N, C-alpha and C positions, 0 to 999 in steps of 0.2 A: 420977669416973674419965677417965682420958684418952681421947682417941678412938682407935681402932686405927688405924696406918697401912694405908692402901688397898694391896692387894696385888693384881698382875696376873697372870691363870691363864697358863701355858704356852700355852695353847691360842689365847688372845688373844694373845699376842707372836709367834707364829707367823703367826696371820691378819695381823696387822699388819705383819709382814715380807714376807709374799706379796703383799699389796696394794701395798707400796712398790715392790717388786721389779718387779711388773707396769705400774705406773703409770710406773715409770722406761722399762723396757723400749718402751713404746706412747707416751710423750711426754705422757702424762697429768698433769695439776699439778691442786692442788686449786682455786687462783683463778688467774686471769689478771686483769690489770689492762687494763683498756681504757679506761680514762680517757687515755693518750698516742695512742692509736690514734683515738679519737674527734677529739681535738684534731687530730691530723696531717689527717685526713680535710676537716675543715673546712678548715682553713688551704689544703689544696690545691685544695678547690672555691672559696674565694674568690680565689685567684692565676689558676685557669683563668678565672672570670668576668669579670674584670679585663681578662685579656687578650682576651677574647672581646668586650666591651664596646668597647675601644678600638680594634679592628679594626673592628668595624661603625661605630664613630662616626668614624674615619678614612676609610672609603670611603663614606659619605654624601655627603661634602663634596668627593670626588674629582672632578677635572675629565679629560674623555679627549679629546683634539685628534688628528683623523687630516687629513693634508694629503690633498688630492686632485688637485690641478692646479697649475701656475704657466705663465704665459705672459709672455715677455718683448716688450714692448710696443714700445720702442725701446733705444736706448742709456742711456736715464737714466729708467728706471722698470720695473717688473715687476708683473703682478697676480698675485695669490696666490688659490688657492679652498681653504678649510678647512671642516670638519664638527668641530662642538664638542659633546659628550654631558656634559650637566650637569642635577643635580636641577632639577625644576621650579620655577619662580617664582626663581630666583638671577639675579643678574646675574653678567655673567663679565668679565674683562680678558684681553686676548691681547697678547703679544710676537710681533711677525711682523718678518721679515729677509730681503734679498735677499743673496745669496753669489756672489762669482765663482769662477773656474775653482780656483782655490787655495783655497776654503771662507773666503775671507776676507769680513768683512760689508762690503757696498757701500751697504746701506741698511737702515734699521729703523724699526718705529713701536710704540708702544704703543697698542692700540685699547681703548676699553670699550662694552660692549654693555650696553642695559639688561637688566631682568629680562622673561621670557617664561615663557607655560606650556608650551612644547613642550620635550621632553628632549632632542632633537637638533636643531640647528641648523646651517644652513649659511650660510657668509660667503665674500665676494668683495672683497678689498681691493687697492688699487694703492700700491705703496711708489716715492716718487721715489729714484734712486740717482746715486752719484757717480760710476760706472763701469758699463760692461757686464755686467748679472748674467745666470749660467748656471741659478740657481737661486733659488726662493723656498718660505719656509716658515713656518708658526706654529712656534715653536719651544717657546713654551709657554703655559697659559691657566690662570687661577686664580679664586677667588672672591674678591672683594674686600671 
């Protein structure tokens, strides 16, 4: 004997229709796919972590130079005083220069300093010039 086809009762149809209408009204769905959201969150965390690490790594090797004074010794030399802040135990190299009234470079030197345990160090250097200098400064310092 063949199986009788399954029939739904009118009450079950009304119940299902009412449930579907309420789900549609309140934004409920049967199943949400969470996989794409998890993948997006993991990718966002990786990108934020990468940028955070590169920022920290760059600042660890940063060198800060502050010019504190300059003194014109005579028409052919200038003395420069500056302070360098660098990570402890790192050697540092600085470019220093003397300028005239038009900001033209009239003397310059590259100076290398050995590693030291101090975080901030003060230096005084004299630069020979080809003309009278009106200013002197350490233009940049870096870790070699």
